[in-house]
Legacy VTK file of the C-alpha trace (Angstrom):
# vtk DataFile Version 3.0
C-alpha trace
ASCII
DATASET POLYDATA
POINTS 336 float
-0.778 -14.326 19.159
-3.335 -13.798 16.405
-5.882 -16.580 15.922
-8.579 -17.242 13.379
-12.225 -16.890 14.343
-14.591 -18.533 11.900
-13.830 -18.425 8.186
-12.613 -14.878 7.598
-11.889 -13.061 10.872
-8.630 -12.854 12.823
-8.610 -12.038 16.549
-5.605 -10.057 17.794
-4.771 -11.320 21.269
-2.607 -8.373 22.351
-5.000 -5.722 20.991
-2.341 -3.448 19.424
-2.703 0.230 20.253
-3.021 3.255 18.028
-0.138 5.067 19.694
-0.374 8.186 17.562
-2.266 9.442 14.548
-2.592 12.488 12.319
-4.436 13.768 9.275
-3.748 16.594 6.834
-6.314 18.025 4.436
-6.725 20.063 1.280
-8.487 23.403 1.051
-11.920 22.010 0.103
-11.815 19.462 2.916
-10.829 22.285 5.270
-14.076 24.023 4.363
-16.135 20.988 5.397
-17.777 20.003 8.703
-14.761 18.106 10.119
-12.193 20.874 9.653
-11.559 21.427 13.363
-10.371 17.842 13.755
-7.667 18.035 11.073
-4.048 18.473 12.150
-3.221 20.725 9.212
-5.091 22.275 6.275
-3.129 23.379 3.209
-3.846 26.816 1.771
-4.151 25.350 -1.719
-3.973 21.913 -3.302
-0.436 22.320 -4.630
0.834 21.967 -1.048
3.767 24.130 -2.135
4.842 21.676 -4.853
5.036 21.927 -8.650
2.715 19.024 -9.544
-0.378 17.392 -8.091
1.495 14.115 -7.686
4.307 15.789 -5.758
1.659 17.469 -3.623
0.243 14.074 -2.700
3.690 12.791 -1.746
4.164 15.908 0.369
0.945 15.140 2.226
2.122 11.624 3.094
5.451 12.965 4.305
3.781 15.632 6.420
1.130 13.414 7.968
3.562 10.645 8.929
5.879 13.236 10.465
3.019 14.628 12.542
1.843 11.177 13.631
5.364 10.270 14.769
5.627 13.484 16.783
2.262 12.847 18.445
3.348 9.276 19.255
6.608 10.686 20.658
8.789 8.380 18.572
11.314 8.754 15.745
11.356 7.040 12.322
14.126 4.718 13.513
11.681 3.260 16.057
9.243 2.159 13.336
9.881 -1.381 12.096
7.745 -1.167 8.960
5.289 1.099 7.179
2.261 -0.087 5.217
1.260 2.560 2.691
-0.646 3.068 -0.525
-2.509 5.522 -2.733
-4.442 5.681 -6.004
-1.622 6.622 -8.364
0.121 4.256 -10.769
2.837 2.286 -8.974
1.745 4.043 -5.737
4.129 6.932 -6.378
2.380 9.083 -3.793
3.645 6.690 -1.133
6.955 5.691 -2.722
8.182 9.237 -3.167
6.567 10.623 -0.039
8.144 8.096 2.320
11.518 7.471 0.677
13.421 9.744 3.077
12.250 8.071 6.294
14.420 4.969 6.024
11.635 2.691 7.253
11.093 -0.783 5.725
8.255 -0.193 3.263
5.346 -2.424 2.241
3.431 -0.853 -0.639
-0.289 -1.583 -0.914
-3.048 -1.064 -3.428
-6.601 -1.639 -2.308
-8.105 1.505 -3.835
-10.246 3.230 -1.194
-9.986 0.197 1.103
-6.250 0.786 1.564
-6.443 2.483 4.978
-8.389 -0.408 6.491
-5.988 -2.819 4.794
-2.915 -0.988 6.080
-4.219 -0.715 9.663
-5.151 -4.409 9.610
-1.739 -5.505 8.332
0.177 -3.183 10.661
-1.835 -4.504 13.609
-1.177 -8.103 12.574
2.543 -7.376 12.320
2.575 -5.986 15.857
0.364 -8.689 17.359
2.448 -11.514 15.890
5.731 -9.979 17.044
6.985 -9.181 13.550
7.083 -5.513 14.565
7.117 -3.539 17.792
5.892 -0.447 15.983
4.298 -0.226 12.532
2.806 2.669 10.599
-0.269 2.714 8.361
-0.716 5.600 5.938
-2.645 6.421 2.770
-3.481 9.483 0.716
-5.384 10.749 -2.299
-5.480 13.995 -4.271
-8.472 15.182 -6.271
-6.490 16.684 -9.143
-4.038 13.784 -9.450
-6.875 11.239 -9.399
-8.928 13.152 -11.982
-5.944 13.273 -14.312
-5.308 9.540 -13.977
-8.822 8.091 -13.878
-11.123 10.570 -15.604
-10.418 13.757 -17.561
-7.943 16.644 -17.356
-9.315 19.396 -15.130
-9.157 21.810 -18.062
-11.701 19.662 -19.926
-14.430 20.675 -17.493
-16.442 17.470 -17.870
-19.930 17.278 -16.370
-20.150 15.097 -13.254
-23.022 12.631 -12.912
-25.231 12.672 -9.778
-23.753 9.311 -8.723
-20.154 10.552 -8.924
-18.100 11.040 -5.760
-15.458 13.678 -5.047
-11.928 12.401 -4.461
-10.640 13.752 -1.160
-7.371 15.663 -1.066
-5.862 14.474 2.179
-3.802 11.916 4.039
-4.049 10.034 7.310
-1.481 8.069 9.298
-1.743 5.783 12.327
1.144 4.487 14.430
0.365 0.972 15.692
2.344 -0.309 18.686
2.272 -2.891 21.466
1.536 -0.182 24.021
-0.209 3.162 23.806
-3.230 5.224 24.782
-5.405 3.616 22.140
-7.831 3.093 20.627
-7.045 -0.596 20.235
-7.351 -3.042 17.345
-9.225 -6.183 18.410
-10.116 -8.012 15.203
-9.665 -7.756 11.452
-11.557 -9.330 8.578
-10.047 -9.395 5.107
-12.651 -9.325 2.360
-13.127 -11.260 -0.854
-13.217 -9.709 -4.319
-16.865 -9.174 -5.264
-18.034 -8.251 -8.773
-21.720 -7.681 -9.471
-21.169 -6.483 -13.036
-21.239 -2.714 -12.481
-19.341 -0.958 -15.287
-20.018 2.720 -14.548
-16.877 4.248 -13.029
-18.990 7.248 -12.046
-21.027 5.050 -9.708
-18.405 3.360 -7.566
-20.703 3.323 -4.548
-22.928 0.802 -6.320
-19.902 -1.286 -7.315
-18.498 -1.388 -3.761
-21.704 -1.868 -1.762
-21.915 -5.661 -2.328
-18.348 -6.096 -1.045
-19.122 -4.043 2.061
-22.242 -6.086 2.766
-20.354 -9.355 2.201
-17.544 -8.481 4.621
-19.855 -7.125 7.326
-22.007 -10.259 7.148
-18.908 -12.476 7.245
-17.685 -10.690 10.376
-20.995 -11.075 12.192
-21.225 -14.744 11.154
-17.674 -15.416 12.387
-17.937 -13.629 15.731
-21.582 -14.044 16.675
-21.828 -10.292 17.239
-24.447 -8.013 15.703
-24.910 -4.278 14.992
-26.105 -3.701 18.572
-22.572 -4.523 19.757
-21.188 -1.317 18.232
-21.542 2.406 18.856
-20.574 3.102 15.254
-20.283 1.162 12.009
-18.473 3.305 9.466
-17.587 2.503 5.877
-15.199 4.337 3.595
-16.002 5.343 1.042
-19.405 4.301 -0.228
-20.888 7.784 -0.229
-24.625 8.348 -0.048
-25.625 5.863 -2.744
-23.347 2.994 -1.737
-24.273 3.353 1.935
-27.966 3.071 1.184
-27.390 0.044 -1.038
-25.270 -1.653 1.639
-28.044 -1.221 4.196
-30.583 -2.655 1.758
-28.394 -5.659 0.915
-27.821 -6.467 4.594
-31.509 -6.117 5.433
-32.122 -8.949 2.960
-29.808 -11.014 5.186
-31.798 -9.965 8.282
-29.025 -7.608 9.420
-30.275 -4.107 10.197
-27.401 -1.664 10.587
-27.616 0.826 13.441
-25.412 3.855 14.067
-24.200 3.449 10.479
-22.481 6.136 8.428
-19.727 6.565 5.861
-16.534 8.609 5.753
-17.579 9.979 2.363
-20.784 11.298 3.916
-19.118 12.929 6.924
-16.228 14.761 5.292
-18.196 17.238 3.149
-21.338 19.328 3.405
-23.173 17.762 0.475
-25.343 20.754 -0.366
-22.942 23.584 0.362
-19.924 21.954 -1.315
-21.659 20.295 -4.300
-19.957 16.908 -3.998
-22.867 14.939 -5.484
-22.729 11.428 -3.935
-20.097 12.292 -1.300
-16.369 11.846 -0.826
-14.051 9.070 -1.963
-10.357 8.249 -2.403
-7.732 6.554 -0.237
-7.349 9.759 1.738
-11.033 10.018 2.644
-11.320 7.233 5.221
-7.710 7.784 6.316
-8.368 11.439 7.084
-11.725 10.869 8.792
-10.516 7.934 10.895
-7.153 9.458 11.892
-8.738 12.677 13.117
-12.474 12.785 13.813
-13.113 9.132 14.734
-9.978 8.454 16.788
-10.420 11.791 18.586
-13.962 10.803 19.548
-12.834 7.374 20.692
-10.195 8.848 22.963
-12.796 11.266 24.294
-15.072 8.344 25.156
-17.809 9.217 22.656
-17.370 5.914 20.802
-16.326 2.712 22.556
-16.743 0.010 19.907
-16.309 0.873 16.224
-16.375 -1.231 13.066
-14.362 0.412 10.301
-15.007 -1.104 6.867
-12.784 0.203 4.077
-14.179 -0.349 0.586
-12.329 -0.206 -2.722
-13.167 -0.309 -6.434
-10.345 -2.321 -8.004
-10.513 -0.980 -11.545
-8.003 0.869 -13.704
-8.505 3.297 -16.614
-7.432 0.515 -18.979
-9.913 -2.053 -17.652
-12.760 0.475 -17.825
-11.867 1.475 -21.386
-11.888 -2.206 -22.339
-15.438 -2.537 -21.035
-14.632 -4.635 -17.984
-16.832 -4.589 -14.897
-15.553 -3.159 -11.615
-14.427 -5.694 -8.967
-14.620 -4.430 -5.403
-13.193 -5.281 -1.999
-13.919 -4.464 1.639
-11.668 -4.982 4.660
-12.929 -4.627 8.238
-11.217 -3.519 11.443
-12.811 -3.769 14.904
-11.512 -0.844 16.958
-12.186 -0.468 20.685
-11.527 2.267 23.238
-10.383 -0.405 25.717
-8.384 -3.631 25.557
LINES 1 337
336 0 1 2 3 4 5 6 7 8 9 10 11 12 13 14 15 16 17 18 19 20 21 22 23 24 25 26 27 28 29 30 31 32 33 34 35 36 37 38 39 40 41 42 43 44 45 46 47 48 49 50 51 52 53 54 55 56 57 58 59 60 61 62 63 64 65 66 67 68 69 70 71 72 73 74 75 76 77 78 79 80 81 82 83 84 85 86 87 88 89 90 91 92 93 94 95 96 97 98 99 100 101 102 103 104 105 106 107 108 109 110 111 112 113 114 115 116 117 118 119 120 121 122 123 124 125 126 127 128 129 130 131 132 133 134 135 136 137 138 139 140 141 142 143 144 145 146 147 148 149 150 151 152 153 154 155 156 157 158 159 160 161 162 163 164 165 166 167 168 169 170 171 172 173 174 175 176 177 178 179 180 181 182 183 184 185 186 187 188 189 190 191 192 193 194 195 196 197 198 199 200 201 202 203 204 205 206 207 208 209 210 211 212 213 214 215 216 217 218 219 220 221 222 223 224 225 226 227 228 229 230 231 232 233 234 235 236 237 238 239 240 241 242 243 244 245 246 247 248 249 250 251 252 253 254 255 256 257 258 259 260 261 262 263 264 265 266 267 268 269 270 271 272 273 274 275 276 277 278 279 280 281 282 283 284 285 286 287 288 289 290 291 292 293 294 295 296 297 298 299 300 301 302 303 304 305 306 307 308 309 310 311 312 313 314 315 316 317 318 319 320 321 322 323 324 325 326 327 328 329 330 331 332 333 334 335
């Protein structure tokens, strides 16, 4: 049974397993350095649909289907699915998963949603509320640009601090038994707002939340960066990652083996993505392909996954509000 450790962290006694996982990617992501790890790469970002939003729903449908096949289970075996995306009312998830007939818990944590969904699915399994639960998120560059920034036809100039929303989706099937990796602990973050108002610099807005949650986890557990083969955030990009390291150094925490999903997914110079990748689909795609593959291969044994999200909306930004941020942490291990 789950139990609290310290102020913010929850220890999962049964260490739920990642029984199956999958990730699907857009064309640009398929041209990046992690392409070989992806389960499927679409030929173009319409994914065979008529709108960008329908394309995002298609990605969620496809990636959950592939994850279920790899876990060797059917939708009727899944007790609940935790899902979310960046679109208003989470229509990417609602429409993409409506045909599966699985009890649905919709989430919005911006780019932290994959960590949030894995954490909640693992809690559901560990506490006996579910035997099998699914965690899935997605994002789509064109759909996100239309909602949060400008129409693609406008051709607006991107600032150097801007990040590129990933077109992709990742899904993980969490169960009592499986080949792993395994979920050992989760830490849910607090909303942190340092007054950043530039929606083209979300890395700076999210970095304080990432630092806060990482510090809280180490304070609760007594562990330190040396305890982990990899500490990976998603998605701070190049700027947010550097700021997070600097903030933690002020707390006498020096991160080692630290990277970010938004750094890994693209070739920064060749693909011109400025400050790196972002979007709900970024960490979902990287974790549910590249990272989990490496954990099963024995290349990583102990991983801290810290999902970070900027909790703004177009309306709040237009009204001059600052950008609140959040970070949720999941301790993932190759063994129980």
